[in-house]
C-alpha positions in Angstrom: -78.3 21.1 -69.2 -77.4 18.2 -67.2 -77.9 14.8 -68.7 -78.3 11.2 -67.6 -78.7 8.1 -69.6 -81.6 5.7 -68.6 -82.7 2.1 -69.5 -86.3 1.0 -69.2 -86.8 -1.6 -66.3 -89.3 -4.3 -65.8 -90.8 -4.5 -62.6 -89.9 -8.1 -62.4 -86.0 -7.1 -62.2 -84.5 -8.0 -59.1 -83.5 -4.6 -57.3 -80.4 -6.1 -55.5 -78.9 -7.6 -58.7 -79.5 -4.4 -60.5 -77.8 -2.4 -57.6 -75.0 -5.0 -57.6 -74.4 -4.3 -61.5 -73.7 -0.5 -60.9 -77.2 0.7 -61.5 -79.7 2.4 -59.7 -83.7 1.6 -59.7 -85.7 4.8 -60.6 -89.0 6.3 -61.9 -90.1 9.4 -63.5 -93.7 10.9 -63.6 -95.5 14.3 -64.1 -96.1 16.8 -66.6 -98.6 14.3 -68.3 -96.2 11.4 -68.3 -97.1 7.9 -67.1 -95.1 6.7 -64.4 -92.3 4.8 -65.9 -89.6 2.4 -64.3 -86.2 2.7 -65.2 -82.6 2.1 -64.4 -79.5 4.6 -64.3 -75.8 4.4 -64.0 -74.7 4.8 -60.2 -71.5 6.8 -60.8 -73.0 8.8 -63.6 -76.1 9.9 -61.3 -74.2 10.7 -58.3 -72.2 13.1 -60.5 -75.2 14.8 -61.8 -76.8 14.8 -58.3 -73.9 16.6 -56.8 -73.9 19.2 -59.4 -77.4 19.8 -60.3 -78.9 19.2 -56.8 -82.7 19.0 -56.8 -83.4 22.3 -58.3 -81.8 22.2 -61.7 -83.5 20.5 -64.4 -82.1 17.3 -65.9 -82.6 15.7 -69.2 -83.4 11.8 -69.2 -82.2 9.9 -72.3 -84.3 7.2 -72.5 -85.5 4.6 -75.2 -89.0 6.2 -75.6 -87.5 9.9 -75.9 -86.0 12.4 -74.1 -87.6 13.7 -70.7 -86.8 17.0 -68.9 -87.2 16.3 -65.1 -86.0 17.3 -61.5 -84.4 14.9 -59.1 -87.4 14.8 -56.8 -86.5 12.3 -54.3 -83.5 10.1 -53.3 -83.6 6.9 -51.1 -80.1 6.4 -49.5 -78.9 3.3 -47.8 -78.8 4.2 -44.0 -75.5 2.3 -43.7 -73.4 3.1 -46.8 -75.1 6.5 -47.7 -75.3 5.0 -51.5 -78.2 5.9 -53.4 -80.6 3.2 -53.9 -83.7 4.7 -55.5 -84.6 7.8 -57.3 -87.6 9.7 -58.3 -87.5 12.1 -61.2 -90.3 14.7 -61.6 -91.0 15.4 -65.0 -91.5 19.0 -66.1 -92.6 21.2 -69.0 -89.8 23.5 -70.0 -92.0 26.0 -70.9 -93.8 26.7 -67.7 -92.6 28.2 -64.7 -92.2 26.1 -61.5 -91.6 26.6 -57.9 -88.7 24.9 -56.1 -86.5 25.3 -52.7 -83.0 26.3 -53.5 -80.0 26.2 -51.1 -78.4 29.0 -49.6 -74.5 29.1 -49.8 -72.9 31.6 -47.2 -70.0 33.4 -48.5 -67.8 36.3 -47.0 -66.5 37.3 -43.7 -68.5 38.9 -41.2 -66.8 41.6 -39.2 -69.0 41.2 -36.0 -68.3 37.3 -35.9 -64.6 37.7 -36.9 -64.0 40.5 -33.9 -65.6 38.0 -31.5 -68.4 40.1 -30.3 -71.0 37.4 -31.8 -72.1 34.3 -33.5 -73.6 33.7 -37.0 -77.1 32.5 -36.9 -78.3 31.1 -40.0 -82.2 31.4 -40.0 -83.0 30.0 -43.5 -81.0 27.3 -45.3 -83.2 27.6 -48.4 -85.7 29.8 -50.0 -88.6 29.0 -52.4 -88.3 30.7 -56.0 -90.2 30.5 -59.3 -88.8 30.7 -62.5 -88.5 28.6 -66.0 -86.6 25.4 -65.4 -84.1 26.6 -67.8 -83.4 29.5 -65.5 -83.4 27.6 -62.0 -79.9 28.3 -60.3 -78.3 25.6 -58.5 -77.9 27.4 -55.5 -77.8 31.2 -54.2 -75.1 33.2 -52.6 -75.5 35.1 -49.2 -72.9 37.5 -48.6 -72.5 37.7 -44.8 -69.7 40.5 -45.1 -72.9 43.1 -44.2 -73.0 41.8 -40.7 -70.7 44.3 -39.1 -72.6 44.7 -35.8 -75.1 42.9 -33.7 -78.0 45.3 -35.1 -77.1 44.2 -38.7 -79.6 41.5 -40.3 -79.5 39.8 -43.9 -83.0 39.7 -45.5 -84.5 37.9 -48.3 -84.4 41.1 -50.2 -80.6 41.4 -49.8 -80.2 37.9 -51.9 -79.2 38.8 -55.5 -81.4 36.8 -57.7 -80.4 35.9 -61.4 -82.4 37.2 -64.1 -85.9 35.9 -64.6 -85.8 34.4 -61.1 -88.5 35.6 -58.4 -88.3 34.7 -54.8 -91.6 33.4 -53.2 -90.5 33.9 -49.8 -91.2 37.6 -48.3 -88.5 40.3 -48.9 -88.6 41.1 -45.2 -87.6 37.5 -43.9 -84.6 37.4 -42.0 -81.7 34.9 -43.8 -79.0 35.3 -41.3 -78.0 37.4 -38.3 -75.5 37.7 -35.5 -76.2 37.1 -31.7 -74.0 38.2 -28.7 -71.7 35.8 -27.4 -72.6 34.6 -23.7 -69.4 34.1 -21.5 -70.0 30.8 -19.7 -69.4 31.4 -15.9 -67.5 28.8 -14.0 -70.1 27.2 -11.2 -68.7 27.8 -7.8 -68.8 25.0 -5.7 -69.4 25.7 -2.0 -67.7 23.5 0.5 -70.1 22.2 3.3 -69.7 23.6 6.7 -68.5 20.6 8.5 -68.9 22.3 11.9 -72.5 23.2 11.5 -73.1 19.5 10.5 -71.1 18.2 13.7 -73.5 20.7 15.8 -76.2 19.4 14.2 -75.5 15.8 14.9 -74.9 16.5 18.4 -78.1 18.3 19.0 -80.2 15.4 17.4 -78.1 13.1 19.9 -79.1 15.2 22.8 -82.7 15.4 21.8 -82.8 11.6 21.4 -81.5 11.1 24.8 -83.9 13.2 26.5 -86.9 11.2 26.8 -84.9 8.4 28.3 -83.9 10.9 31.3 -87.2 12.2 31.6 -88.7 8.7 31.8 -86.6 7.7 34.7 -88.0 10.4 36.8 -91.5 9.2 37.4 -89.9 5.5 38.0 -87.7 6.4 40.8 -90.8 8.5 42.6 -92.8 5.1 42.2 -90.0 3.0 43.7 -89.9 5.6 46.7 -93.7 5.2 47.2 -93.7 1.4 47.4 -90.6 1.4 50.0 -93.0 3.7 52.3 -95.8 1.4 51.9 -93.6 -1.4 53.3 -92.7 0.4 56.2 
């Protein structure tokens, strides 16, 4: 089991000062334990977090006694991506618990390698149930079964360790292959300049028509005035 040393932390301690000293503020709670503030070494925690993840039991060695727990939540700095606070969930090693375990895709898919399709990962984790000591860090998914577009990998295809049960439905799709779609080049049609020229010419003629028509009644009116003078 993974282990990490912890020191009791007083709430009045300044967290920034604690972090600068190479420690991370943390708490543990659950399984009948009172919420307890602790601090843990930064480097030691990152190593345990990398190897245990959030699905493997971790033993916290504290002055008040050892605590079995899961890494429940990790807050990270948005700029440095360094952990700045950790929540541990205390557990009873004799009772089964349900956790979500990440999936690791391995192998080579003939359908993908041949170029007839693209791999689609439908699930990235599945929920399982087991005693804390039997919890796996992750589960392997062999994608070599994906030889054609008709093949799928189901939850039932994942090999589970002994005494581990999947909560997800056996028929749920974990991964599949979808056909590649060729991107067609967009054909840009050049504008018909002659049609545009004709259209402009037609508009000019239409605009000039009312002027010519208006001139006709003016001529007739002038002719009538001349006859009246005579």
